[in-house]
Every structure is written in structure tokens, then in C-alpha cells.
Jmol script that loads the backbone (N, CA, C; Angstrom):
load data "model"
ATOM      1  N   MET A   1      38.462  47.769 -24.949  1.00  0.00           N
ATOM      2  CA  MET A   1      37.408  47.614 -25.923  1.00  0.00           C
ATOM      3  C   MET A   1      37.996  47.194 -27.268  1.00  0.00           C
ATOM      4  N   LEU A   2      39.121  47.782 -27.635  1.00  0.00           N
ATOM      5  CA  LEU A   2      39.760  47.431 -28.908  1.00  0.00           C
ATOM      6  C   LEU A   2      40.238  45.986 -28.894  1.00  0.00           C
ATOM      7  N   VAL A   3      40.790  45.545 -27.782  1.00  0.00           N
ATOM      8  CA  VAL A   3      41.256  44.159 -27.672  1.00  0.00           C
ATOM      9  C   VAL A   3      40.074  43.203 -27.786  1.00  0.00           C
ATOM     10  N   LEU A   4      38.957  43.546 -27.165  1.00  0.00           N
ATOM     11  CA  LEU A   4      37.765  42.705 -27.267  1.00  0.00           C
ATOM     12  C   LEU A   4      37.275  42.618 -28.709  1.00  0.00           C
ATOM     13  N   ALA A   5      37.248  43.751 -29.394  1.00  0.00           N
ATOM     14  CA  ALA A   5      36.825  43.742 -30.799  1.00  0.00           C
ATOM     15  C   ALA A   5      37.783  42.915 -31.655  1.00  0.00           C
ATOM     16  N   MET A   6      39.082  43.035 -31.405  1.00  0.00           N
ATOM     17  CA  MET A   6      40.058  42.258 -32.178  1.00  0.00           C
ATOM     18  C   MET A   6      39.904  40.765 -31.888  1.00  0.00           C
ATOM     19  N   LEU A   7      39.659  40.414 -30.640  1.00  0.00           N
ATOM     20  CA  LEU A   7      39.457  39.003 -30.295  1.00  0.00           C
ATOM     21  C   LEU A   7      38.195  38.445 -30.951  1.00  0.00           C
ATOM     22  N   LEU A   8      37.184  39.277 -31.079  1.00  0.00           N
ATOM     23  CA  LEU A   8      35.961  38.828 -31.731  1.00  0.00           C
ATOM     24  C   LEU A   8      36.098  38.770 -33.246  1.00  0.00           C
ATOM     25  N   LEU A   9      36.947  39.606 -33.828  1.00  0.00           N
ATOM     26  CA  LEU A   9      37.132  39.591 -35.276  1.00  0.00           C
ATOM     27  C   LEU A   9      38.021  38.441 -35.742  1.00  0.00           C
ATOM     28  N   THR A  10      38.829  37.901 -34.863  1.00  0.00           N
ATOM     29  CA  THR A  10      39.718  36.794 -35.246  1.00  0.00           C
ATOM     30  C   THR A  10      38.933  35.582 -35.755  1.00  0.00           C
ATOM     31  N   PRO A  11      37.886  35.124 -35.054  1.00  0.00           N
ATOM     32  CA  PRO A  11      37.135  33.989 -35.609  1.00  0.00           C
ATOM     33  C   PRO A  11      36.452  34.317 -36.932  1.00  0.00           C
ATOM     34  N   VAL A  12      36.025  35.571 -37.112  1.00  0.00           N
ATOM     35  CA  VAL A  12      35.384  35.947 -38.377  1.00  0.00           C
ATOM     36  C   VAL A  12      36.379  35.780 -39.515  1.00  0.00           C
ATOM     37  N   THR A  13      37.616  36.195 -39.320  1.00  0.00           N
ATOM     38  CA  THR A  13      38.640  36.038 -40.345  1.00  0.00           C
ATOM     39  C   THR A  13      38.897  34.564 -40.639  1.00  0.00           C
ATOM     40  N   LEU A  14      38.975  33.763 -39.593  1.00  0.00           N
ATOM     41  CA  LEU A  14      39.198  32.331 -39.784  1.00  0.00           C
ATOM     42  C   LEU A  14      38.035  31.689 -40.532  1.00  0.00           C
ATOM     43  N   ILE A  15      36.817  32.093 -40.208  1.00  0.00           N
ATOM     44  CA  ILE A  15      35.646  31.532 -40.887  1.00  0.00           C
ATOM     45  C   ILE A  15      35.638  31.946 -42.358  1.00  0.00           C
ATOM     46  N   MET A  16      35.969  33.203 -42.640  1.00  0.00           N
ATOM     47  CA  MET A  16      36.007  33.656 -44.036  1.00  0.00           C
ATOM     48  C   MET A  16      37.082  32.912 -44.829  1.00  0.00           C
ATOM     49  N   ASN A  17      38.241  32.679 -44.223  1.00  0.00           N
ATOM     50  CA  ASN A  17      39.283  31.896 -44.892  1.00  0.00           C
ATOM     51  C   ASN A  17      38.822  30.453 -45.104  1.00  0.00           C
ATOM     52  N   TRP A  18      38.096  29.935 -44.157  1.00  0.00           N
ATOM     53  CA  TRP A  18      37.582  28.576 -44.254  1.00  0.00           C
ATOM     54  C   TRP A  18      36.582  28.454 -45.395  1.00  0.00           C
ATOM     55  N   PHE A  19      35.721  29.480 -45.557  1.00  0.00           N
ATOM     56  CA  PHE A  19      34.757  29.470 -46.655  1.00  0.00           C
ATOM     57  C   PHE A  19      35.435  29.590 -48.011  1.00  0.00           C
ATOM     58  N   SER A  20      36.544  30.303 -48.072  1.00  0.00           N
ATOM     59  CA  SER A  20      37.198  30.533 -49.352  1.00  0.00           C
ATOM     60  C   SER A  20      38.067  29.357 -49.795  1.00  0.00           C
ATOM     61  N   SER A  21      38.250  28.359 -48.936  1.00  0.00           N
ATOM     62  CA  SER A  21      39.049  27.200 -49.328  1.00  0.00           C
ATOM     63  C   SER A  21      38.298  26.393 -50.387  1.00  0.00           C
ATOM     64  N   GLU A  22      39.030  25.580 -51.106  1.00  0.00           N
ATOM     65  CA  GLU A  22      38.469  24.827 -52.225  1.00  0.00           C
ATOM     66  C   GLU A  22      37.679  23.599 -51.795  1.00  0.00           C
ATOM     67  N   ASP A  23      37.777  23.215 -50.545  1.00  0.00           N
ATOM     68  CA  ASP A  23      37.086  22.014 -50.075  1.00  0.00           C
ATOM     69  C   ASP A  23      35.572  22.209 -50.125  1.00  0.00           C
ATOM     70  N   LYS A  24      34.883  21.120 -50.388  1.00  0.00           N
ATOM     71  CA  LYS A  24      33.421  21.158 -50.370  1.00  0.00           C
ATOM     72  C   LYS A  24      32.958  21.109 -48.919  1.00  0.00           C
ATOM     73  N   LYS A  25      32.134  22.062 -48.539  1.00  0.00           N
ATOM     74  CA  LYS A  25      31.619  22.120 -47.173  1.00  0.00           C
ATOM     75  C   LYS A  25      30.172  21.643 -47.161  1.00  0.00           C
ATOM     76  N   SER A  26      29.787  20.999 -46.093  1.00  0.00           N
ATOM     77  CA  SER A  26      28.397  20.565 -45.969  1.00  0.00           C
ATOM     78  C   SER A  26      27.522  21.766 -45.607  1.00  0.00           C
ATOM     79  N   LYS A  27      26.230  21.584 -45.790  1.00  0.00           N
ATOM     80  CA  LYS A  27      25.281  22.659 -45.460  1.00  0.00           C
ATOM     81  C   LYS A  27      25.335  23.003 -43.975  1.00  0.00           C
ATOM     82  N   LEU A  28      25.531  22.013 -43.140  1.00  0.00           N
ATOM     83  CA  LEU A  28      25.598  22.245 -41.701  1.00  0.00           C
ATOM     84  C   LEU A  28      26.815  23.091 -41.340  1.00  0.00           C
ATOM     85  N   GLN A  29      27.963  22.801 -41.933  1.00  0.00           N
ATOM     86  CA  GLN A  29      29.173  23.589 -41.670  1.00  0.00           C
ATOM     87  C   GLN A  29      28.999  25.026 -42.154  1.00  0.00           C
ATOM     88  N   LYS A  30      28.412  25.209 -43.335  1.00  0.00           N
ATOM     89  CA  LYS A  30      28.198  26.562 -43.858  1.00  0.00           C
ATOM     90  C   LYS A  30      27.217  27.339 -42.985  1.00  0.00           C
ATOM     91  N   THR A  31      26.158  26.678 -42.549  1.00  0.00           N
ATOM     92  CA  THR A  31      25.169  27.337 -41.701  1.00  0.00           C
ATOM     93  C   THR A  31      25.771  27.731 -40.360  1.00  0.00           C
ATOM     94  N   PHE A  32      26.559  26.836 -39.766  1.00  0.00           N
ATOM     95  CA  PHE A  32      27.207  27.143 -38.494  1.00  0.00           C
ATOM     96  C   PHE A  32      28.173  28.324 -38.640  1.00  0.00           C
ATOM     97  N   GLY A  33      28.977  28.323 -39.691  1.00  0.00           N
ATOM     98  CA  GLY A  33      29.911  29.426 -39.927  1.00  0.00           C
ATOM     99  C   GLY A  33      29.192  30.741 -40.168  1.00  0.00           C
ATOM    100  N   PHE A  34      28.106  30.699 -40.941  1.00  0.00           N
ATOM    101  CA  PHE A  34      27.333  31.901 -41.226  1.00  0.00           C
ATOM    102  C   PHE A  34      26.697  32.451 -39.952  1.00  0.00           C
ATOM    103  N   ALA A  35      26.112  31.567 -39.143  1.00  0.00           N
ATOM    104  CA  ALA A  35      25.468  31.997 -37.891  1.00  0.00           C
ATOM    105  C   ALA A  35      26.498  32.572 -36.914  1.00  0.00           C
ATOM    106  N   THR A  36      27.662  31.937 -36.840  1.00  0.00           N
ATOM    107  CA  THR A  36      28.713  32.442 -35.956  1.00  0.00           C
ATOM    108  C   THR A  36      29.178  33.823 -36.393  1.00  0.00           C
ATOM    109  N   THR A  37      29.365  33.997 -37.698  1.00  0.00           N
ATOM    110  CA  THR A  37      29.792  35.300 -38.224  1.00  0.00           C
ATOM    111  C   THR A  37      28.754  36.373 -37.934  1.00  0.00           C
ATOM    112  N   ILE A  38      27.490  36.082 -38.186  1.00  0.00           N
ATOM    113  CA  ILE A  38      26.420  37.051 -37.922  1.00  0.00           C
ATOM    114  C   ILE A  38      26.370  37.418 -36.446  1.00  0.00           C
ATOM    115  N   PHE A  39      26.483  36.426 -35.549  1.00  0.00           N
ATOM    116  CA  PHE A  39      26.438  36.697 -34.109  1.00  0.00           C
ATOM    117  C   PHE A  39      27.605  37.593 -33.679  1.00  0.00           C
ATOM    118  N   ILE A  40      28.808  37.286 -34.150  1.00  0.00           N
ATOM    119  CA  ILE A  40      29.978  38.071 -33.763  1.00  0.00           C
ATOM    120  C   ILE A  40      29.866  39.494 -34.294  1.00  0.00           C
ATOM    121  N   LEU A  41      29.442  39.649 -35.546  1.00  0.00           N
ATOM    122  CA  LEU A  41      29.293  40.997 -36.100  1.00  0.00           C
ATOM    123  C   LEU A  41      28.181  41.765 -35.396  1.00  0.00           C
ATOM    124  N   TRP A  42      27.095  41.092 -35.019  1.00  0.00           N
ATOM    125  CA  TRP A  42      26.025  41.751 -34.262  1.00  0.00           C
ATOM    126  C   TRP A  42      26.554  42.248 -32.922  1.00  0.00           C
ATOM    127  N   PHE A  43      27.373  41.430 -32.276  1.00  0.00           N
ATOM    128  CA  PHE A  43      27.938  41.808 -30.992  1.00  0.00           C
ATOM    129  C   PHE A  43      28.869  43.012 -31.135  1.00  0.00           C
ATOM    130  N   ILE A  44      29.721  43.001 -32.165  1.00  0.00           N
ATOM    131  CA  ILE A  44      30.682  44.093 -32.373  1.00  0.00           C
ATOM    132  C   ILE A  44      29.984  45.375 -32.796  1.00  0.00           C
ATOM    133  N   VAL A  45      29.027  45.269 -33.712  1.00  0.00           N
ATOM    134  CA  VAL A  45      28.404  46.473 -34.274  1.00  0.00           C
ATOM    135  C   VAL A  45      27.287  47.016 -33.394  1.00  0.00           C
ATOM    136  N   TRP A  46      26.606  46.160 -32.631  1.00  0.00           N
ATOM    137  CA  TRP A  46      25.466  46.639 -31.867  1.00  0.00           C
ATOM    138  C   TRP A  46      25.703  46.655 -30.355  1.00  0.00           C
ATOM    139  N   LYS A  47      26.119  45.559 -29.785  1.00  0.00           N
ATOM    140  CA  LYS A  47      26.179  45.462 -28.321  1.00  0.00           C
ATOM    141  C   LYS A  47      27.314  46.281 -27.711  1.00  0.00           C
ATOM    142  N   ILE A  48      28.497  46.220 -28.271  1.00  0.00           N
ATOM    143  CA  ILE A  48      29.619  46.981 -27.703  1.00  0.00           C
ATOM    144  C   ILE A  48      29.371  48.489 -27.786  1.00  0.00           C
ATOM    145  N   PRO A  49      28.986  49.035 -28.977  1.00  0.00           N
ATOM    146  CA  PRO A  49      28.694  50.481 -29.001  1.00  0.00           C
ATOM    147  C   PRO A  49      27.528  50.873 -28.093  1.00  0.00           C
ATOM    148  N   LYS A  50      26.512  50.029 -27.992  1.00  0.00           N
ATOM    149  CA  LYS A  50      25.378  50.338 -27.113  1.00  0.00           C
ATOM    150  C   LYS A  50      25.841  50.433 -25.657  1.00  0.00           C
ATOM    151  N   PHE A  51      26.726  49.542 -25.259  1.00  0.00           N
ATOM    152  CA  PHE A  51      27.263  49.572 -23.904  1.00  0.00           C
ATOM    153  C   PHE A  51      28.115  50.816 -23.674  1.00  0.00           C
ATOM    154  N   VAL A  52      29.002  51.126 -24.621  1.00  0.00           N
ATOM    155  CA  VAL A  52      29.900  52.272 -24.464  1.00  0.00           C
ATOM    156  C   VAL A  52      29.123  53.582 -24.464  1.00  0.00           C
ATOM    157  N   PHE A  53      28.174  53.734 -25.398  1.00  0.00           N
ATOM    158  CA  PHE A  53      27.439  54.990 -25.506  1.00  0.00           C
ATOM    159  C   PHE A  53      26.408  55.169 -24.407  1.00  0.00           C
ATOM    160  N   SER A  54      26.136  54.134 -23.629  1.00  0.00           N
ATOM    161  CA  SER A  54      25.181  54.286 -22.539  1.00  0.00           C
ATOM    162  C   SER A  54      25.738  55.147 -21.400  1.00  0.00           C
ATOM    163  N   PHE A  55      27.041  55.354 -21.362  1.00  0.00           N
ATOM    164  CA  PHE A  55      27.658  56.159 -20.311  1.00  0.00           C
ATOM    165  C   PHE A  55      27.609  57.663 -20.597  1.00  0.00           C
ATOM    166  N   PHE A  56      27.313  58.047 -21.839  1.00  0.00           N
ATOM    167  CA  PHE A  56      27.363  59.449 -22.241  1.00  0.00           C
ATOM    168  C   PHE A  56      25.993  59.903 -22.735  1.00  0.00           C
ATOM    169  N   PRO A  57      25.675  61.192 -22.542  1.00  0.00           N
ATOM    170  CA  PRO A  57      24.413  61.696 -23.099  1.00  0.00           C
ATOM    171  C   PRO A  57      24.474  61.750 -24.634  1.00  0.00           C
ATOM    172  N   ALA A  58      23.321  61.791 -25.259  1.00  0.00           N
ATOM    173  CA  ALA A  58      23.244  61.752 -26.722  1.00  0.00           C
ATOM    174  C   ALA A  58      23.956  62.943 -27.367  1.00  0.00           C
ATOM    175  N   SER A  59      23.856  64.114 -26.770  1.00  0.00           N
ATOM    176  CA  SER A  59      24.510  65.295 -27.361  1.00  0.00           C
ATOM    177  C   SER A  59      26.032  65.122 -27.365  1.00  0.00           C
ATOM    178  N   GLN A  60      26.568  64.546 -26.304  1.00  0.00           N
ATOM    179  CA  GLN A  60      28.011  64.319 -26.236  1.00  0.00           C
ATOM    180  C   GLN A  60      28.428  63.252 -27.256  1.00  0.00           C
ATOM    181  N   ASP A  61      27.609  62.213 -27.438  1.00  0.00           N
ATOM    182  CA  ASP A  61      27.882  61.205 -28.462  1.00  0.00           C
ATOM    183  C   ASP A  61      27.921  61.834 -29.848  1.00  0.00           C
ATOM    184  N   PHE A  62      26.953  62.711 -30.109  1.00  0.00           N
ATOM    185  CA  PHE A  62      26.869  63.395 -31.398  1.00  0.00           C
ATOM    186  C   PHE A  62      28.117  64.246 -31.639  1.00  0.00           C
ATOM    187  N   ILE A  63      28.535  64.997 -30.641  1.00  0.00           N
ATOM    188  CA  ILE A  63      29.719  65.853 -30.757  1.00  0.00           C
ATOM    189  C   ILE A  63      30.978  65.015 -30.963  1.00  0.00           C
ATOM    190  N   TYR A  64      31.136  63.941 -30.204  1.00  0.00           N
ATOM    191  CA  TYR A  64      32.308  63.075 -30.353  1.00  0.00           C
ATOM    192  C   TYR A  64      32.345  62.412 -31.722  1.00  0.00           C
ATOM    193  N   PHE A  65      31.178  61.988 -32.212  1.00  0.00           N
ATOM    194  CA  PHE A  65      31.121  61.333 -33.515  1.00  0.00           C
ATOM    195  C   PHE A  65      31.534  62.294 -34.624  1.00  0.00           C
ATOM    196  N   PHE A  66      31.014  63.519 -34.605  1.00  0.00           N
ATOM    197  CA  PHE A  66      31.378  64.473 -35.647  1.00  0.00           C
ATOM    198  C   PHE A  66      32.815  64.971 -35.493  1.00  0.00           C
ATOM    199  N   SER A  67      33.314  65.053 -34.283  1.00  0.00           N
ATOM    200  CA  SER A  67      34.727  65.384 -34.090  1.00  0.00           C
ATOM    201  C   SER A  67      35.610  64.288 -34.681  1.00  0.00           C
ATOM    202  N   PHE A  68      35.208  63.045 -34.490  1.00  0.00           N
ATOM    203  CA  PHE A  68      35.931  61.920 -35.070  1.00  0.00           C
ATOM    204  C   PHE A  68      35.917  62.005 -36.598  1.00  0.00           C
ATOM    205  N   LEU A  69      34.760  62.282 -37.196  1.00  0.00           N
ATOM    206  CA  LEU A  69      34.672  62.385 -38.658  1.00  0.00           C
ATOM    207  C   LEU A  69      35.531  63.518 -39.193  1.00  0.00           C
ATOM    208  N   ILE A  70      35.498  64.657 -38.530  1.00  0.00           N
ATOM    209  CA  ILE A  70      36.304  65.794 -38.975  1.00  0.00           C
ATOM    210  C   ILE A  70      37.788  65.476 -38.844  1.00  0.00           C
ATOM    211  N   GLY A  71      38.178  64.827 -37.755  1.00  0.00           N
ATOM    212  CA  GLY A  71      39.573  64.441 -37.570  1.00  0.00           C
ATOM    213  C   GLY A  71      40.023  63.428 -38.615  1.00  0.00           C
ATOM    214  N   MET A  72      39.187  62.454 -38.918  1.00  0.00           N
ATOM    215  CA  MET A  72      39.538  61.465 -39.943  1.00  0.00           C
ATOM    216  C   MET A  72      39.644  62.124 -41.316  1.00  0.00           C
ATOM    217  N   PHE A  73      38.730  63.039 -41.630  1.00  0.00           N
ATOM    218  CA  PHE A  73      38.794  63.747 -42.904  1.00  0.00           C
ATOM    219  C   PHE A  73      40.068  64.575 -42.991  1.00  0.00           C
ATOM    220  N   ALA A  74      40.399  65.293 -41.926  1.00  0.00           N
ATOM    221  CA  ALA A  74      41.605  66.120 -41.931  1.00  0.00           C
ATOM    222  C   ALA A  74      42.865  65.261 -42.067  1.00  0.00           C
ATOM    223  N   THR A  75      42.890  64.122 -41.387  1.00  0.00           N
ATOM    224  CA  THR A  75      44.037  63.223 -41.486  1.00  0.00           C
ATOM    225  C   THR A  75      44.161  62.659 -42.891  1.00  0.00           C
ATOM    226  N   GLY A  76      43.059  62.237 -43.479  1.00  0.00           N
ATOM    227  CA  GLY A  76      43.075  61.733 -44.855  1.00  0.00           C
ATOM    228  C   GLY A  76      43.492  62.801 -45.845  1.00  0.00           C
ATOM    229  N   PHE A  77      42.997  64.015 -45.638  1.00  0.00           N
ATOM    230  CA  PHE A  77      43.350  65.146 -46.507  1.00  0.00           C
ATOM    231  C   PHE A  77      44.850  65.406 -46.445  1.00  0.00           C
ATOM    232  N   LEU A  78      45.394  65.424 -45.241  1.00  0.00           N
ATOM    233  CA  LEU A  78      46.819  65.663 -45.053  1.00  0.00           C
ATOM    234  C   LEU A  78      47.657  64.546 -45.671  1.00  0.00           C
ATOM    235  N   CYS A  79      47.264  63.301 -45.440  1.00  0.00           N
ATOM    236  CA  CYS A  79      48.006  62.166 -46.013  1.00  0.00           C
ATOM    237  C   CYS A  79      47.935  62.167 -47.534  1.00  0.00           C
ATOM    238  N   PHE A  80      46.783  62.501 -48.094  1.00  0.00           N
ATOM    239  CA  PHE A  80      46.620  62.534 -49.543  1.00  0.00           C
ATOM    240  C   PHE A  80      47.559  63.551 -50.183  1.00  0.00           C
ATOM    241  N   PHE A  81      47.558  64.779 -49.651  1.00  0.00           N
ATOM    242  CA  PHE A  81      48.398  65.803 -50.253  1.00  0.00           C
ATOM    243  C   PHE A  81      49.882  65.596 -49.959  1.00  0.00           C
ATOM    244  N   THR A  82      50.204  64.990 -48.822  1.00  0.00           N
ATOM    245  CA  THR A  82      51.598  64.631 -48.549  1.00  0.00           C
ATOM    246  C   THR A  82      52.075  63.583 -49.542  1.00  0.00           C
ATOM    247  N   THR A  83      51.242  62.606 -49.821  1.00  0.00           N
ATOM    248  CA  THR A  83      51.591  61.578 -50.800  1.00  0.00           C
ATOM    249  C   THR A  83      51.767  62.186 -52.180  1.00  0.00           C
ATOM    250  N   LEU A  84      50.869  63.073 -52.573  1.00  0.00           N
ATOM    251  CA  LEU A  84      51.006  63.739 -53.878  1.00  0.00           C
ATOM    252  C   LEU A  84      52.314  64.517 -53.970  1.00  0.00           C
ATOM    253  N   TYR A  85      52.666  65.225 -52.917  1.00  0.00           N
ATOM    254  CA  TYR A  85      53.891  66.019 -52.908  1.00  0.00           C
ATOM    255  C   TYR A  85      55.122  65.115 -53.029  1.00  0.00           C
ATOM    256  N   VAL A  86      55.133  64.031 -52.271  1.00  0.00           N
ATOM    257  CA  VAL A  86      56.278  63.109 -52.299  1.00  0.00           C
ATOM    258  C   VAL A  86      56.391  62.447 -53.666  1.00  0.00           C
ATOM    259  N   VAL A  87      55.274  61.971 -54.204  1.00  0.00           N
ATOM    260  CA  VAL A  87      55.310  61.295 -55.505  1.00  0.00           C
ATOM    261  C   VAL A  87      55.731  62.262 -56.604  1.00  0.00           C
ATOM    262  N   LYS A  88      55.248  63.477 -56.556  1.00  0.00           N
ATOM    263  CA  LYS A  88      55.627  64.466 -57.560  1.00  0.00           C
ATOM    264  C   LYS A  88      57.125  64.778 -57.465  1.00  0.00           C
ATOM    265  N   GLY A  89      57.640  64.910 -56.251  1.00  0.00           N
ATOM    266  CA  GLY A  89      59.069  65.162 -56.072  1.00  0.00           C
ATOM    267  C   GLY A  89      59.922  64.000 -56.533  1.00  0.00           C
ATOM    268  N   VAL A  90      59.507  62.799 -56.218  1.00  0.00           N
ATOM    269  CA  VAL A  90      60.264  61.613 -56.621  1.00  0.00           C
ATOM    270  C   VAL A  90      60.229  61.463 -58.136  1.00  0.00           C
ATOM    271  N   SER A  91      59.067  61.667 -58.747  1.00  0.00           N
ATOM    272  CA  SER A  91      58.989  61.536 -60.205  1.00  0.00           C
ATOM    273  C   SER A  91      59.806  62.613 -60.903  1.00  0.00           C
ATOM    274  N   LYS A  92      59.855  63.813 -60.325  1.00  0.00           N
ATOM    275  CA  LYS A  92      60.667  64.882 -60.906  1.00  0.00           C
ATOM    276  C   LYS A  92      62.149  64.520 -60.809  1.00  0.00           C
ATOM    277  N   ASN A  93      62.574  64.013 -59.660  1.00  0.00           N
ATOM    278  CA  ASN A  93      63.974  63.601 -59.498  1.00  0.00           C
ATOM    279  C   ASN A  93      64.328  62.451 -60.428  1.00  0.00           C
ATOM    280  N   LEU A  94      63.416  61.525 -60.604  1.00  0.00           N
ATOM    281  CA  LEU A  94      63.679  60.397 -61.504  1.00  0.00           C
ATOM    282  C   LEU A  94      63.784  60.853 -62.946  1.00  0.00           C
ATOM    283  N   SER A  95      62.907  61.785 -63.350  1.00  0.00           N
ATOM    284  CA  SER A  95      62.968  62.260 -64.733  1.00  0.00           C
ATOM    285  C   SER A  95      64.230  63.080 -64.973  1.00  0.00           C
ATOM    286  N   GLU A  96      64.665  63.856 -63.965  1.00  0.00           N
ATOM    287  CA  GLU A  96      65.905  64.624 -64.114  1.00  0.00           C
ATOM    288  C   GLU A  96      67.113  63.697 -64.190  1.00  0.00           C
ATOM    289  N   SER A  97      67.143  62.657 -63.383  1.00  0.00           N
ATOM    290  CA  SER A  97      68.276  61.730 -63.421  1.00  0.00           C
ATOM    291  C   SER A  97      68.267  60.933 -64.724  1.00  0.00           C
ATOM    292  N   LYS A  98      67.105  60.667 -65.273  1.00  0.00           N
ATOM    293  CA  LYS A  98      67.007  59.953 -66.546  1.00  0.00           C
ATOM    294  C   LYS A  98      67.558  60.807 -67.676  1.00  0.00           C
ATOM    295  N   THR A  99      67.233  62.102 -67.656  1.00  0.00           N
ATOM    296  CA  THR A  99      67.750  62.979 -68.720  1.00  0.00           C
ATOM    297  C   THR A  99      69.268  63.158 -68.582  1.00  0.00           C
ATOM    298  N   GLN A 100      69.800  63.152 -67.358  1.00  0.00           N
ATOM    299  CA  GLN A 100      71.244  63.242 -67.170  1.00  0.00           C
ATOM    300  C   GLN A 100      71.936  62.000 -67.699  1.00  0.00           C
ATOM    301  N   TRP A 101      71.347  60.835 -67.513  1.00  0.00           N
ATOM    302  CA  TRP A 101      71.938  59.584 -68.027  1.00  0.00           C
ATOM    303  C   TRP A 101      71.880  59.554 -69.541  1.00  0.00           C
ATOM    304  N   GLN A 102      70.834  60.143 -70.119  1.00  0.00           N
ATOM    305  CA  GLN A 102      70.725  60.156 -71.579  1.00  0.00           C
ATOM    306  C   GLN A 102      71.744  61.104 -72.190  1.00  0.00           C
ATOM    307  N   LYS A 103      72.105  62.175 -71.491  1.00  0.00           N
ATOM    308  CA  LYS A 103      73.094  63.127 -72.008  1.00  0.00           C
ATOM    309  C   LYS A 103      74.498  62.540 -72.007  1.00  0.00           C
ATOM    310  N   LYS A 104      74.760  61.601 -71.105  1.00  0.00           N
ATOM    311  CA  LYS A 104      76.100  61.041 -71.014  1.00  0.00           C
ATOM    312  C   LYS A 104      76.298  60.078 -72.094  1.00  0.00           C
TER     313      LYS A 104
END
end "model"
wireframe off; spacefill off
backbone 0.3
color backbone group
């Protein structure tokens, strides 16, 4: 499923890069790119999840979704405080080494 989503997102990235180029695009090219992007995003956001969730009852979907949210929150919380700890330690070491260089 992840490979399918990545394969579908590749043209969206190419279309977005194509739109951001400096070349003047015709209305037909812009319309085709816009329609292609909308179709691919509709497929990724609506059809794939609808297919996957059709195998499980709604209560199980609800439980899995909230377990995913709690896991993502816990992972973000852990990464945030780990980053704060590392940055604080590095800044403390840098300030101590700076004061040692100033004393010399």
C-alpha cells in the first residue's frame, strides 16, 4: 500500500515542479495538470483508505486510529524533549569551552 501511494505521489510532485517553473503554460496544460493532481489525490485520500478499512469493523478502525494518534504524540513528545536535552547539553559545553578559551 505504501509503495502504491508513493508511486501515485511521484506524478503529483512532478506536476507541482512543472507548475513552479518560469515557463508560460497554456490553459490546457494547466487544466490537465490540475485535473491529474486532483484525481491522484482523490485516489490516495479516498479510494485506498476506503478499500483498506473495508476489511475491518468500524470499532476496530476507531481503536487503531486513536492508537496511531497516541503513538505519534508519544513519539513526538519523546523526540522533542530529547532534542531539548541534547541542545541544552551542547550549548552548555560550548559556553564552557568558550569561557576556557577566554581565560587563556
